[in-house]
C-alpha positions in Angstrom: 26.5 34.7 24.8 23.5 32.3 25.1 24.4 31.7 28.8 24.5 35.6 29.5 20.9 35.9 28.0 19.7 32.8 30.2 21.1 34.6 33.2 19.4 37.9 32.3 16.2 36.2 31.5 16.2 34.4 35.0 16.6 37.5 36.6 14.0 39.4 35.1 11.6 36.4 35.6 12.3 36.6 39.4 12.1 40.3 39.5 8.7 40.4 37.5 7.4 38.2 40.3 7.3 41.6 42.2 7.3 44.1 39.4 4.6 45.1 37.1 7.1 45.5 34.4 10.8 45.9 33.6 12.3 49.1 32.4 16.1 48.2 32.4 18.6 45.4 33.0 22.2 45.5 33.6 24.5 42.8 33.9 27.6 42.9 36.2 30.1 40.0 37.1 28.3 38.9 40.1 24.6 40.1 39.8 22.0 41.3 37.4 20.4 44.5 38.4 16.6 44.8 37.1 14.8 48.1 37.3 11.1 48.2 36.8 7.9 49.6 38.2 5.5 48.4 40.9 2.5 50.3 41.7 3.9 53.6 40.2 7.0 53.5 42.1 10.3 52.8 40.5 12.4 49.8 42.2 15.6 48.4 41.4 16.7 44.9 42.3 20.0 43.3 42.5 19.7 39.4 41.8 22.8 37.7 42.6 24.1 34.4 41.0 23.5 32.5 44.1 19.8 33.4 44.3 19.9 36.2 46.7 17.7 39.1 45.8 18.1 42.8 47.3 16.3 46.2 46.6 18.7 49.0 46.0 
């Protein structure tokens, strides 16, 4: 359980480099999906375990 929380925290920290704040976070087997707000727009990032990050 602690390993999953650490994975979520790393993904949120990475997304917060670009987002104003995080609204939702979803964990999948290969990635963590972080939804947040940037400048009034809602953006979702998929952050994969190998470090890749994509806007969805």
